[in-house]
ZANUKOL-859110 format. One line per field, with one value per residue (C-alpha): x, z, y; residue number from 1; residue in three letters. Coordinates in nm, 2 decimals, decimal comma. Layout:
<numars>
X: c(X/...);
Z: c(Z/...);
Y: c(Y/...);
resi: c(NUM/...);
resn: c(ALA/...);
</numars>
This chain:
<numars>
X: c(15,25/15,09/14,75/14,80/14,90/14,59/14,37/14,53/14,46/14,11/14,04/14,03/13,82/13,49/13,18/13,23/12,85/12,75/12,78/12,60/12,66/12,68/12,63/12,63/12,33/12,51/12,61/12,26/12,13/12,40/12,32/11,95/11,98/12,22/12,03/11,70/11,88/12,14/11,96/11,66/11,88/12,15/11,91/11,70/12,01/12,14/11,80/11,80/12,14/12,03/11,74/11,99/12,19/11,90/11,88/12,26/12,25/11,96/12,13/12,45/12,30/12,01/11,96/12,22/12,13/12,16/12,49/12,63/12,52/12,72/13,04/13,24/13,09/13,32/13,32/13,12/12,91/13,22/13,43/13,12/12,88/13,14/13,29/12,94/12,84/13,16/13,11/12,74/12,84/13,10/12,85/12,61/12,87/12,98/12,62/12,62/12,92/13,21/13,40/13,75/13,89/14,24/14,40/14,72/14,91/14,85/14,56/14,69/14,58/14,32/14,60/14,81/14,52/14,18/14,03/14,00/13,93/13,79/13,77/13,64/13,28/13,10/12,78/12,63/12,83/13,14/13,02/13,22/13,52/13,36/13,42/13,78/13,85/13,69/13,36/13,48/13,22/13,06/12,86/12,50/12,19/11,96/11,67/11,83/11,75/11,39/11,48/11,41/11,73/11,95/11,85/11,95/12,28/12,36/12,28/12,51/12,79/12,73/12,72/12,72/12,38/12,33/12,03/12,16/11,87/11,93/12,23/12,23/12,24/12,54/12,72/12,65/12,78/13,10/13,16/13,10/13,33/13,61/13,57/13,60/13,89/14,08/14,01/14,36/14,22/13,94/13,68/13,72/13,84/13,60/13,55/13,43/13,38/13,50/13,35/13,01/12,84/12,89/13,07/13,19/13,55/13,70/13,79/13,79/13,55/13,63/13,66/13,44/13,66/13,45/13,64/13,97/13,88/14,01/14,36/14,44/14,64/14,43/14,49/14,38/14,21/14,16/13,88/13,91/13,68/13,90/13,62/13,56/13,21/13,19/12,86/12,90/12,87/12,56/12,57/12,36/12,28/12,28/12,29/12,07/12,10/11,86/12,05/12,38/12,25/12,10/12,41/12,64/12,45/12,41/12,79/12,95/13,17/13,29/13,64/13,74/14,08/14,13/14,46/14,56/14,81/15,06/14,92/14,91/15,00/14,89/15,14/15,07/14,93/14,70/14,58/14,49/14,32/14,10/14,02/14,38/14,43/14,13/14,26/14,61/14,48/14,25/14,54/14,75/14,47/14,40/14,77/14,77/14,46/14,58/14,27/14,23/14,15/13,87/13,67/13,34/13,08/12,71/12,51/12,13/12,14/12,30/12,67/12,86/13,22/13,36/13,54/13,64/13,31/13,11/12,91/12,89/12,68/12,88/12,60/12,50/12,13/12,21/12,42/12,15/11,89/12,10/12,13/11,75/11,69/11,94/11,82/11,47/11,58/11,63/11,95/11,91/11,98/12,01/11,66/11,52/11,68/11,56/11,20/11,23/11,37/11,08/10,84/11,03/10,91/10,88/10,55/10,50/10,52/10,84/10,76/10,56/10,45/10,55/10,24/10,31/10,68/10,59/10,37/10,62/10,92/10,72/10,85/10,69/10,52/10,75/11,06/10,91/10,83/11,19/11,33/11,12/11,23/11,60/11,53/11,24/11,02/10,68/10,69/10,75/11,06/11,17/11,22/11,50/11,69/11,64/11,73/12,04/12,18/12,13/12,29/12,59/12,68/12,59/12,90/12,70/12,75/13,08/13,13/13,03/12,71/12,63/12,67/12,44/12,19/12,21/12,16/11,87/11,69/11,72/11,69/11,32/11,18/11,46/11,60/11,96/12,07/12,01/11,85/12,01/11,73/11,78/12,15/12,09/11,85/12,09/12,38/12,14/12,03/12,38/12,53/12,23/12,25/12,16/12,48/12,50/12,76/12,57/12,44/12,79/12,90/12,62/12,72/13,08/12,98/12,71/12,95/12,87/12,51/12,31/12,52/12,50/12,58/12,93/12,97/12,85/13,09/13,38/13,29/13,26/13,58/13,81/13,69/13,92/13,64/13,38/13,64/13,69/13,32/13,35/13,70/13,63/13,30/13,06/13,29/13,13/13,47/13,65/13,74/13,79/13,64/13,39/13,24/13,07/13,30/13,13/13,11/12,95/12,71/12,59/12,53/12,34/12,13/11,78/11,59/11,36/11,65/11,79/11,46/11,46/11,82/11,72/11,43/11,64/11,90);
Z: c(12,80/13,04/12,89/12,94/13,31/13,35/13,21/13,43/13,74/13,63/13,58/13,96/14,02/14,20/14,06/14,14/14,11/14,41/14,77/15,07/15,44/15,64/16,00/16,31/16,53/16,79/16,52/16,39/16,74/16,79/16,46/16,53/16,88/16,76/16,45/16,63/16,81/16,56/16,23/16,29/16,47/16,20/15,90/16,05/16,12/15,76/15,62/15,82/15,69/15,34/15,39/15,51/15,20/14,97/15,00/14,98/14,66/14,51/14,60/14,40/14,06/14,15/13,91/13,66/13,29/13,09/12,94/13,28/13,42/13,14/13,27/13,60/13,90/14,03/14,29/14,62/14,49/14,49/14,79/15,03/14,93/14,83/15,18/15,33/15,11/15,17/15,55/15,53/15,30/15,54/15,82/15,64/15,63/15,99/16,10/15,92/16,12/15,89/16,17/16,02/15,67/15,63/15,33/15,16/14,89/14,75/14,54/14,22/14,11/13,82/13,58/13,67/13,65/13,52/13,60/13,91/13,84/14,15/14,20/14,32/14,32/14,60/14,67/14,70/15,02/14,80/14,75/15,06/14,82/14,70/15,04/15,05/14,70/14,76/14,57/14,21/13,94/13,84/13,56/13,65/13,49/13,39/13,56/13,90/13,86/13,94/14,28/14,58/14,71/14,49/14,18/14,36/14,46/14,10/14,00/14,26/14,14/13,78/13,70/13,35/13,28/13,04/12,94/12,88/12,65/12,42/12,18/12,12/12,50/12,53/12,24/12,39/12,73/12,58/12,41/12,73/12,92/12,67/12,68/13,06/13,09/12,83/12,98/13,15/13,50/13,41/13,52/13,85/13,85/13,72/13,92/13,76/13,87/13,55/13,63/13,58/13,84/14,19/14,27/14,57/14,52/14,47/14,11/13,90/13,61/13,27/13,28/13,05/12,82/12,78/13,05/12,89/12,54/12,58/12,64/12,94/13,25/13,51/13,88/14,00/14,34/14,54/14,79/15,07/15,36/15,62/15,85/16,01/15,87/15,50/15,51/15,24/14,93/14,71/14,42/14,14/14,34/14,72/14,95/14,83/14,91/15,20/15,36/15,30/15,47/15,76/15,83/15,79/16,02/16,27/16,33/16,59/16,31/15,96/15,84/15,49/15,33/15,03/14,84/14,57/14,33/14,12/13,82/13,51/13,19/12,87/12,60/12,24/12,17/12,46/12,35/12,02/12,18/12,48/12,54/12,57/12,80/13,02/13,03/13,14/13,42/13,53/13,54/13,74/14,00/14,02/14,09/14,37/14,52/14,48/14,29/13,93/13,64/13,44/13,12/13,31/13,24/13,29/12,97/12,99/13,37/13,33/13,42/13,12/13,02/12,71/12,49/12,18/12,01/12,23/12,55/12,76/13,08/13,39/13,50/13,18/13,21/13,05/13,34/13,59/13,35/13,33/13,71/13,75/13,50/13,66/14,02/13,92/13,80/13,43/13,37/13,00/12,86/12,50/12,50/12,67/12,40/12,12/12,26/12,25/11,90/11,78/11,90/11,69/11,35/11,07/11,10/11,47/11,75/11,94/12,23/12,50/12,86/13,18/13,20/12,85/12,93/13,25/13,06/12,77/13,00/13,28/13,53/13,83/13,74/13,98/13,81/13,46/13,59/13,70/13,37/13,18/13,42/13,33/12,97/12,99/13,22/13,10/13,20/12,84/12,68/12,32/12,30/12,05/12,29/12,58/12,38/12,22/12,53/12,75/12,48/12,45/12,82/12,87/12,72/12,55/12,19/12,02/11,83/11,48/11,63/11,82/11,50/11,31/11,60/11,60/11,23/11,23/11,50/11,34/10,97/11,00/10,68/10,60/10,31/10,39/10,49/10,76/10,74/10,95/11,21/11,23/11,28/11,54/11,72/11,70/11,87/12,13/12,22/12,22/12,43/12,65/12,56/12,25/12,05/11,89/11,64/11,46/11,18/11,08/11,12/10,90/10,62/10,65/10,64/10,38/10,12/9,87/9,98/10,29/10,54/10,51/10,77/10,63/10,67/11,03/11,10/10,95/11,16/11,49/11,44/11,30/11,45/11,75/11,98/11,89/11,91/12,28/12,34/12,32/12,47/12,77/12,82/12,73/12,86/13,17/13,28/13,27/13,61/13,67/13,50/13,29/13,54/13,87/14,17/14,41/14,68/14,45/14,31/14,66/14,73/14,41/14,36/14,48/14,73/14,48/14,30/14,64/14,71/14,38/14,45/14,80/14,67/14,40/14,67);
Y: c(7,18/7,43/7,36/6,98/7,04/7,25/6,98/6,72/6,93/7,00/6,63/6,58/6,88/6,84/7,00/7,37/7,44/7,22/7,33/7,17/7,24/6,92/6,99/6,77/6,76/6,98/7,23/7,25/7,32/7,58/7,75/7,74/7,90/8,17/8,24/8,30/8,59/8,72/8,67/8,91/9,17/9,17/9,17/9,45/9,66/9,60/9,70/10,02/10,11/10,04/10,28/10,54/10,48/10,55/10,93/10,96/10,76/10,96/11,29/11,22/11,26/11,48/11,77/11,65/11,63/11,30/11,43/11,51/11,17/11,00/11,16/11,08/11,26/11,54/11,81/11,80/11,51/11,30/11,42/11,46/11,18/10,91/10,88/10,88/10,59/10,40/10,43/10,32/10,03/9,90/9,94/9,71/9,43/9,50/9,45/9,11/8,99/9,09/9,27/9,25/9,23/9,11/9,28/9,15/9,33/9,68/9,81/9,96/10,31/10,34/10,45/10,14/9,89/10,02/9,68/9,47/9,10/8,93/8,55/8,32/8,45/8,29/8,49/8,84/8,88/8,92/9,27/9,35/9,38/9,71/9,87/9,74/9,87/10,22/10,16/10,10/10,09/9,76/9,60/9,49/9,35/9,63/9,45/9,52/9,90/9,82/9,68/9,91/10,08/9,86/10,06/10,38/10,23/10,13/10,48/10,62/10,39/10,50/10,12/9,99/9,83/9,54/9,32/8,97/8,90/9,20/9,18/9,55/9,61/9,38/9,56/9,90/9,79/9,65/9,98/10,17/9,93/9,98/10,36/10,36/10,12/10,32/10,66/10,68/10,73/10,97/10,71/10,52/10,16/9,90/9,58/9,26/8,90/8,74/8,40/8,55/8,33/8,19/7,86/7,67/7,80/7,45/7,55/7,86/7,83/7,98/8,36/8,57/8,76/9,08/9,28/9,17/9,28/9,64/9,50/9,72/9,60/9,42/9,36/9,01/9,01/8,69/8,64/8,38/8,30/8,12/8,00/7,66/7,66/7,76/7,95/8,21/8,00/8,03/7,78/7,64/7,33/7,30/7,60/7,89/8,26/8,25/7,97/8,14/8,46/8,26/8,05/8,35/8,58/8,30/8,30/8,53/8,67/8,58/8,61/8,73/8,78/9,01/8,97/9,22/9,04/9,24/9,41/9,18/9,36/9,18/9,09/9,20/8,85/8,87/9,22/9,07/8,77/8,85/8,48/8,40/8,70/8,59/8,23/8,33/8,55/8,27/8,02/8,27/8,32/7,95/7,88/8,14/7,99/7,63/7,52/7,39/7,63/7,47/7,53/7,50/7,77/7,84/7,81/7,87/7,83/7,49/7,41/7,28/7,20/7,37/7,13/7,33/7,42/7,18/7,25/6,93/6,92/6,85/6,62/6,44/6,35/6,01/5,90/5,97/5,81/5,50/5,49/5,52/5,24/5,01/5,08/4,99/4,65/4,73/4,53/4,45/4,80/4,67/4,53/4,84/5,07/4,85/4,87/5,25/5,24/5,02/5,29/5,56/5,45/5,71/5,90/5,82/6,07/6,03/6,26/6,08/6,16/5,99/5,77/5,63/5,59/5,40/5,16/5,11/5,03/4,88/5,14/5,29/5,62/5,81/5,68/5,77/6,12/6,16/6,03/6,29/6,56/6,50/6,60/6,85/7,05/6,93/6,56/6,46/6,30/6,24/5,87/5,92/6,13/5,89/5,59/5,74/5,91/5,60/5,38/5,62/5,59/5,23/5,09/4,82/4,95/5,01/5,33/5,19/5,05/5,37/5,58/5,35/5,37/5,75/5,78/5,53/5,72/6,07/5,99/6,06/5,93/5,68/5,89/5,80/6,16/6,42/6,76/7,04/7,01/6,63/6,68/6,94/6,71/6,42/6,61/6,76/6,41/6,27/6,55/6,63/7,00/7,21/7,30/7,64/7,55/7,28/7,51/7,60/7,24/7,12/7,36/7,23/6,86/6,90/7,05/6,77/6,72/6,63/6,43/6,05/5,79/5,77/6,15/6,13/5,84/6,04/6,35/6,15/5,96/6,23/6,56/6,62/6,73/6,47/6,20/6,28/6,24/5,86/5,82/6,04/6,21/5,93/5,65/5,51/5,36/5,70/5,83/6,20/6,51/6,33/6,09/6,16/6,19/5,95/6,21/6,46/6,20/6,11/6,48/6,55/6,23/6,32/6,13/5,95/5,79/5,68/5,51/5,32/5,20/5,09/4,89/4,73/4,63);
resi: c(1/2/3/4/5/6/7/8/9/10/11/12/13/14/15/16/17/18/19/20/21/22/23/24/25/26/27/28/29/30/31/32/33/34/35/36/37/38/39/40/41/42/43/44/45/46/47/48/49/50/51/52/53/54/55/56/57/58/59/60/61/62/63/64/65/66/67/68/69/70/71/72/73/74/75/76/77/78/79/80/81/82/83/84/85/86/87/88/89/90/91/92/93/94/95/96/97/98/99/100/101/102/103/104/105/106/107/108/109/110/111/112/113/114/115/116/117/118/119/120/121/122/123/124/125/126/127/128/129/130/131/132/133/134/135/136/137/138/139/140/141/142/143/144/145/146/147/148/149/150/151/152/153/154/155/156/157/158/159/160/161/162/163/164/165/166/167/168/169/170/171/172/173/174/175/176/177/178/179/180/181/182/183/184/185/186/187/188/189/190/191/192/193/194/195/196/197/198/199/200/201/202/203/204/205/206/207/208/209/210/211/212/213/214/215/216/217/218/219/220/221/222/223/224/225/226/227/228/229/230/231/232/233/234/235/236/237/238/239/240/241/242/243/244/245/246/247/248/249/250/251/252/253/254/255/256/257/258/259/260/261/262/263/264/265/266/267/268/269/270/271/272/273/274/275/276/277/278/279/280/281/282/283/284/285/286/287/288/289/290/291/292/293/294/295/296/297/298/299/300/301/302/303/304/305/306/307/308/309/310/311/312/313/314/315/316/317/318/319/320/321/322/323/324/325/326/327/328/329/330/331/332/333/334/335/336/337/338/339/340/341/342/343/344/345/346/347/348/349/350/351/352/353/354/355/356/357/358/359/360/361/362/363/364/365/366/367/368/369/370/371/372/373/374/375/376/377/378/379/380/381/382/383/384/385/386/387/388/389/390/391/392/393/394/395/396/397/398/399/400/401/402/403/404/405/406/407/408/409/410/411/412/413/414/415/416/417/418/419/420/421/422/423/424/425/426/427/428/429/430/431/432/433/434/435/436/437/438/439/440/441/442/443/444/445/446/447/448/449/450/451/452/453/454/455/456/457/458/459/460/461/462/463/464/465/466/467/468/469/470/471/472/473/474/475/476/477/478/479/480/481/482/483/484/485/486/487/488/489/490/491/492/493/494/495/496/497/498/499/500/501/502/503/504/505);
resn: c(MET/GLY/ARG/ASN/ASN/ASN/GLU/ALA/ARG/ALA/ALA/GLY/ALA/ALA/ASN/PRO/PHE/VAL/HIS/GLU/LEU/ARG/LEU/SER/ALA/TRP/ARG/LYS/LEU/GLN/VAL/LEU/LEU/MET/GLY/LEU/VAL/LEU/PHE/PRO/VAL/ARG/VAL/ALA/LEU/ALA/ALA/LEU/LEU/PHE/LEU/LEU/MET/TRP/PRO/VAL/ALA/LYS/LEU/ARG/LEU/ALA/GLY/LEU/SER/ALA/GLU/GLU/ARG/ALA/GLN/PRO/VAL/ARG/GLY/TRP/ARG/SER/TRP/VAL/LEU/HIS/PRO/MET/MET/LEU/LEU/LEU/SER/ARG/ALA/VAL/PHE/PHE/SER/LEU/GLY/PHE/PHE/TRP/VAL/LYS/VAL/LYS/GLY/ARG/GLN/ALA/ALA/PRO/LYS/GLU/ALA/PRO/LEU/LEU/ALA/VAL/ALA/PRO/HIS/SER/SER/PHE/LEU/ASP/MET/LEU/ILE/LEU/CYS/VAL/ALA/GLY/LEU/PRO/THR/VAL/VAL/SER/ARG/SER/GLU/ASN/THR/THR/LEU/PRO/VAL/ILE/GLY/ALA/LEU/LEU/GLU/PHE/ASN/GLN/SER/LEU/LEU/VAL/SER/ARG/LYS/ASP/PRO/GLU/SER/ARG/ARG/ARG/CYS/ALA/ALA/GLN/LEU/SER/GLU/ARG/LEU/GLN/SER/ASN/GLY/ARG/TRP/PRO/GLN/MET/LEU/LEU/PHE/PRO/GLU/GLY/THR/THR/THR/ASN/GLY/GLN/ALA/LEU/ILE/LYS/PHE/LYS/HIS/GLY/GLY/PHE/ALA/PRO/GLY/VAL/PRO/VAL/GLN/PRO/VAL/LEU/LEU/ARG/TYR/PRO/ASN/LYS/LEU/ASP/THR/VAL/ARG/TRP/THR/TRP/LYS/GLY/THR/GLY/TRP/VAL/GLN/ALA/LEU/TRP/TYR/THR/THR/SER/GLN/LEU/TYR/THR/ASN/ILE/THR/VAL/GLU/PHE/LEU/PRO/VAL/TYR/SER/PRO/SER/GLU/GLU/GLU/LYS/ARG/ASP/PRO/THR/LEU/TYR/ALA/ASP/ASN/VAL/GLN/LYS/LEU/MET/ALA/GLN/LYS/LEU/GLY/VAL/PRO/ALA/THR/ASP/TYR/VAL/MET/GLU/GLY/LYS/LEU/PRO/VAL/TRP/LYS/LEU/GLY/CYS/LEU/CYS/LEU/PRO/LEU/GLU/PRO/PRO/ALA/ARG/LYS/ALA/LEU/THR/ILE/LEU/GLN/CYS/THR/GLY/MET/SER/ASP/ILE/LYS/THR/LEU/VAL/GLN/LYS/MET/MET/ASP/ALA/CYS/GLN/PRO/GLY/GLN/GLU/THR/CYS/ILE/GLY/ALA/GLN/GLU/LEU/SER/SER/MET/LEU/GLN/LEU/LYS/VAL/ALA/ALA/ALA/VAL/GLU/LEU/CYS/GLY/LEU/TYR/SER/LYS/ASP/GLU/GLN/VAL/ASP/LEU/ARG/GLN/LEU/ALA/LEU/SER/VAL/ALA/ALA/VAL/SER/GLY/VAL/TRP/ASN/LEU/ASP/SER/LEU/ILE/HIS/LEU/SER/PHE/SER/LEU/PHE/ASP/GLY/ASP/GLY/LYS/GLY/SER/LEU/THR/GLU/LYS/GLU/MET/SER/ASP/LEU/PHE/SER/ALA/LEU/LEU/GLY/PHE/SER/GLN/ARG/HIS/VAL/ALA/ALA/LEU/TYR/LEU/GLU/VAL/ALA/GLY/ALA/GLY/PRO/PRO/THR/GLN/GLU/ASP/LEU/GLU/THR/LEU/LEU/LYS/LYS/HIS/PRO/CYS/TYR/ARG/LYS/LEU/PHE/THR/ASP/TYR/LEU/ASN/THR/ASN/LYS/ILE/GLY/GLN/PHE/SER/TYR/ASN/LYS/LYS/ILE/GLU/ASN/HIS/THR/THR/ASN/SER/ARG/THR/GLU/VAL/TYR/CYS/LYS/LYS/ALA/ASP);
</numars>
């Protein structure tokens, strides 16, 4: 019942990966004038403070062996240098306009809660929480150690370093994290942003469960920025980090509220299931914030929605492709798709460039370039993917016809069955995102031989996740989580698409 309520709330959630500041002409002028004065002064002062932090950071572990560096710092290196670093860190944020921090609740001791889980994660400016919490240790990308000053600060913090591209590095980091969290207070508290990326704060995205795997108590911590102008956010689309820094430092001051919630102790079931543990903490924090708890995540630098084993783009490329085609006067989608299917005969190359697509569909080159850009980065598109994805969201084909169309497009040599690669390509085209689970799914479906069209039809009609694709996600009449909120669509549609639509009108 709780899960259904959560999904109902999430259905109305705006895209949490989009944030744009919309300022009046007067506000823009005000920000410009104040920024010309405050931005250079504040950034220069913050840079100076960072430089002062560098020798303090280097001194903390100077002269220690590798074995000693792998243990918690004790003695004068802790009680002399730690307060100095804490003071300098707070001075950095003070110089950027964070004059006051309102704190609610009580921070638990490391033995009570070895882990602080902080959300929502808005930008690099969230690091102010480290000053409030007494500089707990963090997990960081190993690549950050090469950055000037930042590398020394990570060393000072005795941060856990992980390379996201190296599975062995991830396993090693998980083992070290577990060791620290289960050290019974020997190590300082750990602080994690379990969302793993920044959002606009209008919803909590799915928590990564790595920090919850050790099964120790966690203290949820809420971050709020109660300001008239929401300048802090740095998201996947919209405001970037430079803009966030400019707008924030251009304000006289920026308010922040930190709320420490009561310690959350996991049940035996949650200890056995870190994903359940993470989900329950996410729901609790979302409830306290008054925002939806969603299954949105970032996969391969693309925001997606997790539906069971599926990863579904929040902004399906097919929807935008259909908009572009309709805005350029292409009203007969069925004829258009059939034209693309005719060009996908066995033995023919299905990947074509923008120029060829423009000629085939009688589109302006600029529109063809944008269509290609929705599916790849090299101004090429697989006609099978374009045809199937547009057909799937157009509402012109019923489910049986769409399954037949899918099978016909990807049964490369007309043999009446699909190889594993053909099945993977089919689902990537249908969903707009490569699916990791297809190899296992293929083995399951191909128990009695390579999947036929009948097998594909059975899968798409009876599998609980795939069935929802057509009733919800690919349904153009569906309102809510799976279709664009008009406000968000207006924000994210780029200028070239708007030009096409204006011309069509």
